[in-house]
N, C-alpha and C positions, 0 to 999 in steps of 0.2 A: 748339232753336228759341230764339232770342236774344231775350229779352224788356227792354224798355228802362221804365221806370215813372219819370215826373220828378213833383217836387214841390218846395214852396218859392215859389211864384208866388202875390202878393199885389197890396193897393194901397199904394204909400208915397208920400210926397210928395216933391218934388224937389232932388235933395240927401242923402235918404234911403239904406238900403241895403236888400238883400233877400241872400239865397244860395237858388242854387236847387240841388239834388240829383234826381242819376239811378242809379240802381240797376238793375243790368246783370246778365243773367241768363247762362249760356252761354259764356263770354267767356271761361275758365279756359288754353286752348290759343292757341298759335298767334301772331302780330302784330296787336293793334288798334288801331286812333285811333278815340278817342271825341270828339263834338263837340256844340256848341250854335249853333245856328242860331234866328234870330227874323223870324215873320212878320207886318206890320199890316196892317189890312185894305185890300184894294186894291195892294196892294207885293208883290213877289218876296221869297221867302225870302231871308235874307241871312243870311250866316257871321258868327259871334259870335266862336268861341274853340274850340279844340280842342287836344287832347292825346295822343302816343302813352302807349298803355298799360305797357308793358314800360318803355320809356326816361324815359318823364318831359318829353319834348318838347313845349313850348307853342308854339302860334300864336293870334294876336288879331287881329278886324278893326282897322285902323286908328281908326274911331270909338269902341272901348271901352277903347284899349291906357293904361294910368294908372289906368284907374277899375274892370275887371274882372279877374278873375283866377280861371283854371280850375286845379284841382288834382285827385288822385287820394287814394281809402281803400282799396290794394289788399285789405287784409281782410275789407271792405263790399262789395267790388264795384261801387265809386260814384265817380263822376266830380262835382265841385262847381263852382258857379260862384257867388264872392263878387262882387257887383255894389255899386259904392260909388259915391257921388256921381251918382248918378240922373236922368236928365234927361228930361221932357215924350217927347221924339223915341227915348225907348228902350223906350215903352208897345208893346207886343207879343204874340203868342203864341211863347212860347219852347219849343222841341223839343231835345229831345236825339235825337244819332244816332254809330251805330257801324259798323265796317266791318271786315272781317278781314284787313287792309292797313296797314301802314305807310304813310299817304296824305302823310308830308312826305319819305319815302324819294326820294334822288335830286333834292330841291330842286323838286321837280314841283309843289307847290303844289295838289295835287290835293284837300288836307282844306280849302280855302276853296271848293269847288264842293258845294253841295246832293246831284248826282248821283252823287258819289262814294262817296255811303253807304248802305249795303244794309239797316240796321235803323233805324228809329222808333218813337219814344215817342209816347202822344198829345200830348205839348205840357200846359204851364202858362200860363195868362195872368199878365202883370207890366204891370200902370198903374201909372204915374208920374204925378200930378198936379203940377199948376203952383203 
């Protein structure tokens, strides 16, 4: 069974940086997509970034382009989210997600939707102070 474990959340001042990590188990076969979503209290779960595990294709929400970078460490089965120039509106509970499909295939845009992902981590809190 796939297991996802996030780490790296915390409290940071506006303009600062954090790096989130998600360690995935049992994702060594097939084509996979790894994604990051975030959810603030009273808000819908929103797409942040995604990466194709096999080919490294990346996708970003407009709100984080130029500030966040998603990357992979294949040897450690880990996906990273480097978050720079953090803003108070980035405050949310961040979730790592995975699916056994190339969600970017055929320009479908499926990576954007939380419902596309089968596996989810427990999340980690990111708080950005003003």
